[in-house]
NUVOLO-964383 format. One line per field, with one value per residue (C-alpha): residue number from 1; x, z, y. Coordinates in nm, 2 decimals, always signed. Layout:
nr	c(NUM | ...) .
x	c(X | ...) .
z	c(Z | ...) .
y	c(Y | ...) .
This chain:
nr	c(1 | 2 | 3 | 4 | 5 | 6 | 7 | 8 | 9 | 10 | 11 | 12 | 13 | 14 | 15 | 16 | 17 | 18 | 19 | 20 | 21 | 22 | 23 | 24 | 25 | 26 | 27 | 28 | 29 | 30 | 31 | 32 | 33 | 34 | 35 | 36 | 37 | 38 | 39 | 40 | 41 | 42 | 43 | 44 | 45 | 46 | 47 | 48 | 49 | 50 | 51 | 52 | 53 | 54 | 55 | 56 | 57 | 58 | 59 | 60 | 61 | 62 | 63 | 64 | 65 | 66 | 67 | 68 | 69 | 70 | 71 | 72 | 73 | 74 | 75 | 76 | 77 | 78 | 79 | 80 | 81 | 82 | 83 | 84 | 85 | 86 | 87 | 88 | 89 | 90 | 91 | 92 | 93 | 94 | 95 | 96 | 97 | 98 | 99 | 100 | 101 | 102 | 103 | 104 | 105 | 106 | 107 | 108 | 109 | 110 | 111 | 112 | 113 | 114 | 115 | 116 | 117 | 118 | 119 | 120 | 121 | 122 | 123 | 124 | 125 | 126 | 127 | 128 | 129 | 130 | 131 | 132 | 133 | 134 | 135 | 136 | 137 | 138 | 139 | 140 | 141 | 142 | 143 | 144 | 145 | 146 | 147 | 148 | 149 | 150 | 151 | 152 | 153 | 154 | 155 | 156 | 157 | 158 | 159 | 160 | 161 | 162 | 163 | 164 | 165 | 166 | 167 | 168 | 169 | 170 | 171 | 172 | 173 | 174 | 175 | 176 | 177 | 178 | 179 | 180 | 181 | 182 | 183 | 184 | 185 | 186 | 187 | 188 | 189 | 190 | 191 | 192 | 193 | 194 | 195 | 196 | 197 | 198 | 199 | 200 | 201 | 202 | 203 | 204 | 205 | 206 | 207 | 208 | 209 | 210 | 211 | 212 | 213 | 214 | 215 | 216 | 217 | 218 | 219 | 220 | 221 | 222 | 223 | 224 | 225 | 226 | 227 | 228 | 229 | 230 | 231 | 232 | 233 | 234 | 235 | 236 | 237 | 238 | 239 | 240 | 241 | 242 | 243 | 244 | 245 | 246 | 247 | 248 | 249 | 250 | 251 | 252 | 253 | 254 | 255 | 256 | 257 | 258 | 259 | 260 | 261 | 262 | 263 | 264 | 265 | 266 | 267 | 268 | 269 | 270 | 271 | 272 | 273 | 274 | 275 | 276 | 277 | 278 | 279 | 280 | 281 | 282 | 283 | 284 | 285 | 286 | 287 | 288 | 289 | 290 | 291 | 292 | 293 | 294 | 295 | 296 | 297 | 298 | 299 | 300 | 301 | 302 | 303 | 304 | 305 | 306 | 307 | 308 | 309 | 310 | 311 | 312 | 313 | 314 | 315 | 316 | 317 | 318 | 319 | 320 | 321 | 322 | 323 | 324 | 325 | 326 | 327 | 328 | 329 | 330 | 331 | 332 | 333 | 334 | 335 | 336 | 337 | 338 | 339 | 340 | 341 | 342 | 343 | 344 | 345 | 346 | 347 | 348 | 349 | 350 | 351 | 352 | 353 | 354 | 355 | 356 | 357 | 358 | 359 | 360 | 361 | 362 | 363 | 364 | 365 | 366 | 367 | 368 | 369 | 370 | 371 | 372 | 373 | 374 | 375 | 376 | 377 | 378 | 379 | 380 | 381 | 382 | 383 | 384 | 385 | 386 | 387 | 388 | 389 | 390) .
x	c(+2.92 | +2.55 | +2.39 | +2.23 | +1.89 | +1.95 | +2.07 | +1.75 | +1.55 | +1.76 | +1.68 | +1.32 | +1.19 | +1.42 | +1.53 | +1.17 | +1.09 | +1.26 | +1.11 | +0.87 | +1.13 | +1.41 | +1.20 | +1.08 | +1.45 | +1.56 | +1.26 | +1.33 | +1.69 | +1.59 | +1.35 | +1.60 | +1.93 | +2.24 | +2.58 | +2.90 | +3.03 | +2.70 | +2.48 | +2.39 | +2.02 | +2.08 | +2.35 | +2.15 | +1.84 | +2.05 | +2.22 | +1.89 | +1.75 | +2.05 | +2.02 | +1.65 | +1.74 | +2.00 | +2.31 | +2.59 | +2.72 | +3.03 | +2.91 | +3.09 | +3.37 | +3.72 | +3.73 | +3.43 | +3.11 | +2.87 | +3.06 | +2.97 | +3.06 | +2.88 | +2.98 | +2.77 | +2.94 | +3.26 | +3.57 | +3.50 | +3.81 | +3.64 | +3.55 | +3.34 | +3.22 | +2.90 | +2.95 | +2.68 | +2.68 | +2.42 | +2.56 | +2.38 | +2.48 | +2.45 | +2.12 | +2.03 | +1.99 | +2.01 | +2.07 | +2.36 | +2.12 | +2.31 | +1.99 | +1.89 | +2.24 | +2.31 | +1.97 | +2.04 | +2.35 | +2.15 | +1.88 | +2.15 | +2.31 | +1.97 | +1.91 | +2.25 | +2.18 | +1.88 | +2.11 | +2.41 | +2.41 | +2.46 | +2.75 | +3.02 | +3.36 | +3.21 | +3.20 | +3.01 | +3.03 | +2.85 | +3.05 | +2.89 | +3.12 | +3.04 | +3.11 | +3.18 | +3.09 | +3.39 | +3.55 | +3.63 | +3.53 | +3.66 | +4.00 | +4.03 | +3.93 | +4.17 | +4.46 | +4.37 | +4.38 | +4.01 | +3.98 | +4.30 | +4.13 | +3.86 | +3.86 | +3.63 | +3.42 | +3.11 | +2.83 | +2.57 | +2.52 | +2.20 | +2.22 | +1.98 | +2.06 | +2.23 | +2.60 | +2.88 | +3.19 | +3.25 | +3.56 | +3.65 | +3.93 | +4.18 | +4.11 | +4.30 | +4.13 | +4.33 | +4.27 | +4.49 | +4.50 | +4.67 | +4.77 | +4.88 | +4.86 | +4.55 | +4.55 | +4.32 | +4.26 | +4.26 | +4.48 | +4.77 | +4.73 | +5.11 | +5.12 | +4.89 | +4.97 | +4.67 | +4.56 | +4.28 | +4.54 | +4.73 | +4.41 | +4.36 | +4.71 | +4.65 | +4.34 | +4.51 | +4.81 | +4.61 | +4.40 | +4.73 | +4.83 | +4.54 | +4.72 | +5.01 | +4.86 | +4.68 | +4.35 | +4.16 | +4.28 | +4.03 | +4.13 | +3.85 | +3.82 | +3.63 | +3.71 | +3.55 | +3.69 | +3.82 | +3.79 | +3.54 | +3.51 | +3.60 | +3.79 | +4.02 | +4.31 | +4.22 | +4.47 | +4.31 | +4.20 | +4.09 | +4.02 | +3.94 | +4.06 | +4.00 | +4.23 | +4.14 | +4.30 | +4.23 | +4.53 | +4.69 | +5.04 | +4.92 | +4.75 | +5.04 | +5.24 | +4.93 | +4.85 | +5.22 | +5.20 | +4.89 | +5.06 | +5.36 | +5.12 | +5.00 | +5.35 | +5.44 | +5.13 | +5.23 | +5.58 | +5.45 | +5.22 | +5.45 | +5.19 | +5.21 | +5.03 | +4.93 | +4.84 | +4.59 | +4.42 | +4.05 | +3.90 | +4.07 | +4.26 | +4.08 | +4.25 | +4.14 | +3.91 | +3.87 | +3.64 | +3.84 | +3.72 | +3.68 | +3.50 | +3.28 | +3.19 | +3.12 | +2.88 | +2.72 | +2.65 | +2.51 | +2.27 | +2.17 | +2.10 | +1.85 | +1.69 | +1.84 | +2.00 | +2.31 | +2.40 | +2.74 | +2.81 | +3.12 | +3.24 | +3.24 | +3.27 | +3.50 | +3.37 | +3.56 | +3.48 | +3.67 | +3.59 | +3.92 | +4.11 | +3.93 | +4.05 | +4.41 | +4.35 | +4.11 | +3.90 | +3.63 | +3.30 | +3.09 | +2.82 | +2.52 | +2.15 | +1.91 | +1.62 | +1.49 | +1.63 | +1.74 | +1.77 | +2.10 | +2.28 | +2.35 | +2.04 | +1.71 | +1.53 | +1.74 | +1.68 | +1.31 | +1.31 | +1.45 | +1.11 | +0.95 | +0.85 | +1.13 | +1.39 | +1.24 | +1.27 | +1.63 | +1.70 | +1.57 | +1.76 | +2.08 | +2.05 | +2.00 | +2.30 | +2.52 | +2.40 | +2.45 | +2.80 | +2.89 | +2.75 | +2.93 | +3.27 | +3.26 | +3.13 | +3.42 | +3.77 | +3.93 | +3.71 | +3.79 | +4.17 | +4.14 | +3.95 | +4.21 | +4.49 | +4.32 | +4.22 | +4.57 | +4.73 | +4.51) .
z	c(+4.38 | +4.35 | +4.12 | +3.78 | +3.93 | +4.21 | +3.95 | +3.74 | +4.06 | +4.14 | +3.81 | +3.77 | +4.13 | +4.40 | +4.25 | +4.17 | +4.54 | +4.58 | +4.28 | +4.48 | +4.74 | +4.49 | +4.25 | +4.55 | +4.66 | +4.31 | +4.28 | +4.62 | +4.54 | +4.19 | +4.35 | +4.62 | +4.44 | +4.64 | +4.51 | +4.54 | +4.89 | +5.03 | +4.95 | +5.32 | +5.27 | +4.96 | +5.12 | +5.44 | +5.26 | +5.09 | +5.41 | +5.59 | +5.33 | +5.35 | +5.72 | +5.70 | +5.55 | +5.81 | +5.61 | +5.82 | +5.67 | +5.74 | +5.72 | +5.68 | +5.49 | +5.36 | +5.53 | +5.34 | +5.52 | +5.24 | +5.14 | +5.27 | +5.23 | +5.30 | +5.24 | +5.16 | +5.26 | +5.39 | +5.37 | +5.03 | +4.81 | +4.50 | +4.54 | +4.35 | +4.43 | +4.30 | +4.29 | +4.37 | +4.28 | +4.40 | +4.34 | +4.13 | +3.90 | +3.98 | +3.87 | +3.65 | +3.93 | +3.83 | +3.47 | +3.53 | +3.62 | +3.94 | +4.14 | +3.91 | +3.86 | +4.23 | +4.30 | +4.05 | +4.25 | +4.57 | +4.41 | +4.30 | +4.64 | +4.82 | +4.58 | +4.65 | +5.02 | +4.98 | +4.87 | +5.09 | +5.23 | +4.88 | +4.77 | +4.87 | +4.82 | +4.66 | +4.84 | +4.69 | +4.83 | +4.76 | +4.79 | +4.79 | +4.59 | +4.64 | +4.40 | +4.07 | +3.89 | +4.01 | +4.34 | +4.24 | +4.54 | +4.36 | +4.31 | +4.69 | +4.76 | +4.50 | +4.66 | +4.99 | +4.82 | +4.86 | +4.52 | +4.54 | +4.69 | +4.42 | +4.12 | +3.96 | +4.03 | +3.83 | +3.79 | +3.52 | +3.41 | +3.26 | +2.89 | +2.60 | +2.47 | +2.58 | +2.54 | +2.62 | +2.46 | +2.68 | +2.69 | +2.91 | +2.85 | +3.11 | +3.27 | +3.46 | +3.63 | +3.72 | +3.84 | +3.75 | +3.99 | +3.85 | +4.08 | +3.95 | +4.07 | +4.07 | +3.92 | +3.78 | +3.42 | +3.30 | +3.54 | +3.59 | +3.40 | +3.38 | +3.75 | +3.71 | +3.63 | +3.45 | +3.56 | +3.30 | +3.03 | +3.17 | +3.14 | +2.78 | +2.70 | +2.86 | +2.65 | +2.33 | +2.39 | +2.47 | +2.16 | +1.96 | +2.12 | +1.96 | +1.62 | +1.78 | +2.01 | +1.91 | +1.74 | +2.01 | +2.29 | +2.45 | +2.62 | +2.77 | +3.03 | +3.15 | +3.34 | +3.69 | +3.79 | +3.54 | +3.73 | +3.92 | +3.74 | +3.40 | +3.55 | +3.75 | +3.61 | +3.72 | +3.97 | +4.02 | +3.78 | +3.80 | +3.54 | +3.55 | +3.29 | +3.20 | +2.97 | +2.83 | +2.61 | +2.54 | +2.74 | +3.07 | +2.91 | +2.64 | +2.88 | +3.12 | +2.85 | +2.74 | +3.09 | +3.15 | +2.84 | +2.95 | +3.28 | +3.09 | +2.90 | +3.23 | +3.36 | +3.03 | +3.05 | +3.39 | +3.27 | +2.98 | +3.19 | +3.50 | +3.71 | +3.93 | +3.88 | +4.13 | +3.98 | +4.19 | +4.13 | +4.05 | +4.15 | +4.12 | +3.81 | +3.63 | +3.45 | +3.11 | +3.08 | +2.79 | +2.79 | +2.57 | +2.32 | +2.57 | +2.83 | +2.55 | +2.43 | +2.79 | +2.84 | +2.51 | +2.63 | +2.95 | +2.77 | +2.53 | +2.83 | +2.95 | +2.60 | +2.55 | +2.24 | +2.24 | +2.02 | +1.87 | +1.80 | +1.61 | +1.88 | +2.22 | +2.40 | +2.50 | +2.85 | +3.17 | +3.50 | +3.81 | +3.71 | +3.52 | +3.85 | +3.98 | +3.67 | +3.77 | +4.07 | +3.95 | +3.65 | +3.61 | +3.41 | +3.32 | +3.07 | +3.01 | +3.01 | +2.79 | +2.93 | +2.60 | +2.25 | +2.19 | +2.56 | +2.63 | +2.96 | +3.16 | +3.04 | +3.21 | +2.99 | +3.12 | +3.48 | +3.42 | +3.28 | +3.60 | +3.76 | +3.45 | +3.40 | +3.14 | +3.39 | +3.65 | +3.39 | +3.33 | +3.70 | +3.71 | +3.39 | +3.53 | +3.86 | +3.65 | +3.43 | +3.74 | +3.87 | +3.53 | +3.51 | +3.85 | +3.78 | +3.45 | +3.59 | +3.91 | +3.75 | +3.50 | +3.65 | +3.31 | +3.18 | +3.48 | +3.43 | +3.06 | +3.14 | +3.40 | +3.15 | +2.88 | +3.13 | +3.25 | +2.90 | +2.74) .
y	c(-4.18 | -4.18 | -4.44 | -4.38 | -4.44 | -4.19 | -3.94 | -3.98 | -3.93 | -3.63 | -3.46 | -3.56 | -3.55 | -3.42 | -3.09 | -3.01 | -3.01 | -2.67 | -2.49 | -2.26 | -2.16 | -2.10 | -1.89 | -1.69 | -1.65 | -1.53 | -1.29 | -1.14 | -1.08 | -0.94 | -0.69 | -0.58 | -0.55 | -0.49 | -0.38 | -0.59 | -0.65 | -0.50 | -0.80 | -0.83 | -0.93 | -1.13 | -1.35 | -1.38 | -1.50 | -1.77 | -1.88 | -1.89 | -2.12 | -2.35 | -2.37 | -2.44 | -2.77 | -2.85 | -2.75 | -2.60 | -2.28 | -2.08 | -1.72 | -1.48 | -1.66 | -1.58 | -1.25 | -1.11 | -1.02 | -1.14 | -1.46 | -1.80 | -2.17 | -2.50 | -2.86 | -3.16 | -3.49 | -3.32 | -3.54 | -3.68 | -3.74 | -3.61 | -3.24 | -2.99 | -2.64 | -2.48 | -2.10 | -1.85 | -1.49 | -1.24 | -0.88 | -0.63 | -0.35 | +0.02 | +0.17 | -0.13 | -0.38 | -0.74 | -0.68 | -0.93 | -1.20 | -1.30 | -1.33 | -1.62 | -1.78 | -1.78 | -1.93 | -2.21 | -2.31 | -2.30 | -2.52 | -2.77 | -2.79 | -2.84 | -3.13 | -3.28 | -3.25 | -3.48 | -3.76 | -3.69 | -4.04 | -4.18 | -3.96 | -4.20 | -4.03 | -3.72 | -3.38 | -3.10 | -2.75 | -2.42 | -2.10 | -1.76 | -1.53 | -1.16 | -0.87 | -1.03 | -0.71 | -0.52 | -0.61 | -0.97 | -1.18 | -1.49 | -1.32 | -1.26 | -1.62 | -1.76 | -1.57 | -1.74 | -2.09 | -2.15 | -2.33 | -2.53 | -2.84 | -2.88 | -3.10 | -2.85 | -2.54 | -2.45 | -2.20 | -2.12 | -1.76 | -1.63 | -1.51 | -1.47 | -1.82 | -2.15 | -2.14 | -2.39 | -2.22 | -1.92 | -1.71 | -1.41 | -1.16 | -1.08 | -0.74 | -0.48 | -0.18 | +0.13 | +0.48 | +0.78 | +1.08 | +1.39 | +1.68 | +2.02 | +2.37 | +2.60 | +2.95 | +3.21 | +3.11 | +3.47 | +3.67 | +3.43 | +3.10 | +3.07 | +2.99 | +2.69 | +2.33 | +2.18 | +1.84 | +1.83 | +1.88 | +1.58 | +1.37 | +1.49 | +1.38 | +1.04 | +0.98 | +1.10 | +0.88 | +0.57 | +0.64 | +0.64 | +0.31 | +0.12 | +0.11 | -0.07 | -0.33 | -0.65 | -0.59 | -0.78 | -0.54 | -0.31 | +0.02 | +0.22 | +0.50 | +0.80 | +1.12 | +1.12 | +1.46 | +1.72 | +2.05 | +2.26 | +2.59 | +2.74 | +3.03 | +2.81 | +2.61 | +2.25 | +2.14 | +1.79 | +1.53 | +1.17 | +0.91 | +0.54 | +0.29 | -0.07 | -0.27 | -0.61 | -0.87 | -1.24 | -1.36 | -1.24 | -1.25 | -1.01 | -0.78 | -0.72 | -0.53 | -0.33 | -0.22 | -0.13 | +0.09 | +0.27 | +0.35 | +0.48 | +0.71 | +0.85 | +0.91 | +1.08 | +1.30 | +1.41 | +1.49 | +1.69 | +1.90 | +1.92 | +1.76 | +1.46 | +1.13 | +0.86 | +0.53 | +0.32 | -0.01 | +0.00 | -0.33 | -0.67 | -0.78 | -1.07 | -1.35 | -1.48 | -1.79 | -2.03 | -2.33 | -2.56 | -2.83 | -3.12 | -2.91 | -2.76 | -3.11 | -3.22 | -2.92 | -2.99 | -3.35 | -3.22 | -2.98 | -3.26 | -3.49 | -3.24 | -3.20 | -2.85 | -2.72 | -2.50 | -2.20 | -2.16 | -1.79 | -1.70 | -1.47 | -1.65 | -1.32 | -1.03 | -0.97 | -1.04 | -1.23 | -1.34 | -1.70 | -1.67 | -1.65 | -1.95 | -2.14 | -2.08 | -2.31 | -2.57 | -2.67 | -2.42 | -2.43 | -2.12 | -2.22 | -1.99 | -2.06 | -1.87 | -1.67 | -1.52 | -1.46 | -1.10 | -1.00 | -0.83 | -0.86 | -0.55 | -0.37 | -0.27 | -0.51 | -0.80 | -0.70 | -0.68 | -1.03 | -1.18 | -1.26 | -1.41 | -1.77 | -1.80 | -1.71 | -1.95 | -2.23 | -2.13 | -2.15 | -2.51 | -2.60 | -2.45 | -2.65 | -2.96 | -2.88 | -2.85 | -3.18 | -3.35 | -3.21 | -3.34 | -3.68 | -3.72 | -3.61 | -3.80 | -4.12 | -4.13 | -4.08 | -4.10 | -3.82 | -3.61 | -3.66 | -3.57 | -3.25 | -3.15 | -3.21 | -3.00 | -2.72 | -2.65 | -2.68 | -2.41) .
């Protein structure tokens, strides 16, 4: 484990060496957004930077073309993974801030690489995790056992303010494809079987569900194909749905009920329905009191205050699936009060000095977290115990 003196130098000198390159990296990714699983240039730019500093990188990784993994001090008994995201949103671009959050993890690992001879029994990896927004790269990795070996995995997300108590709802995505029979809507409508009617019944029945599920549940959907012409009975209909709930055990029954609504709609309209997955299913994530306090201490060590909103969030992320394999941390770093993620304004803020400062603070937060956990075995054990009991 690196010494206190080395750690102070790491935060106050070493990590600063990479400011210019990291800010340029983040800005480049921000200005050239790539959607999930197609982050070819984004992932390559990160890998090229890691290799520039002599870090061996496995790329592609875990069967995904835009995923990668690199290890600093491989073979260490204490193991952590810094996670890097770099996918963008359709149309909005990096309104998610992944260009900055991923660059912060790169900055942290480059700093660790500078003290690799002083790590002792500590191994720290960086894992490039594609397609958080929908495809769930971390879910695919978790199924392969990628995170099983780590004491903890961590990343820092960009937000409007600093947050330590993050929660994510479990999420299921599904697609419903209804197939009926076409007919002339005026001459012989009785010969048709209306797929759009089936979709309408699906939406009506899921609306009725809301009174009889937990109040925290979220059911949302849209029709992606409801017909082609007003004088043709629609014989084909397609809708995408997302269900969310605070806990996976709560969500499983809600999702099953939505699927039953689709089957019932098909029966009522004498159509057929095919139920398909739409993206990976995300598990829930909760920070927990001890992990929250630890993150608060890390923020405080860097001279940063933390906001404590009443509602810690109802979004979803594949970090929840990572958390089923190892301790996982997902704090947020503020880039500007009032900015809302997944908006054009948030995307435009990615290349500002405030975001650059947040990248540096995020890298330092990851380093501070690793130092606190790996220099205190008793704390690490308590964190693990809490994490898997939540």
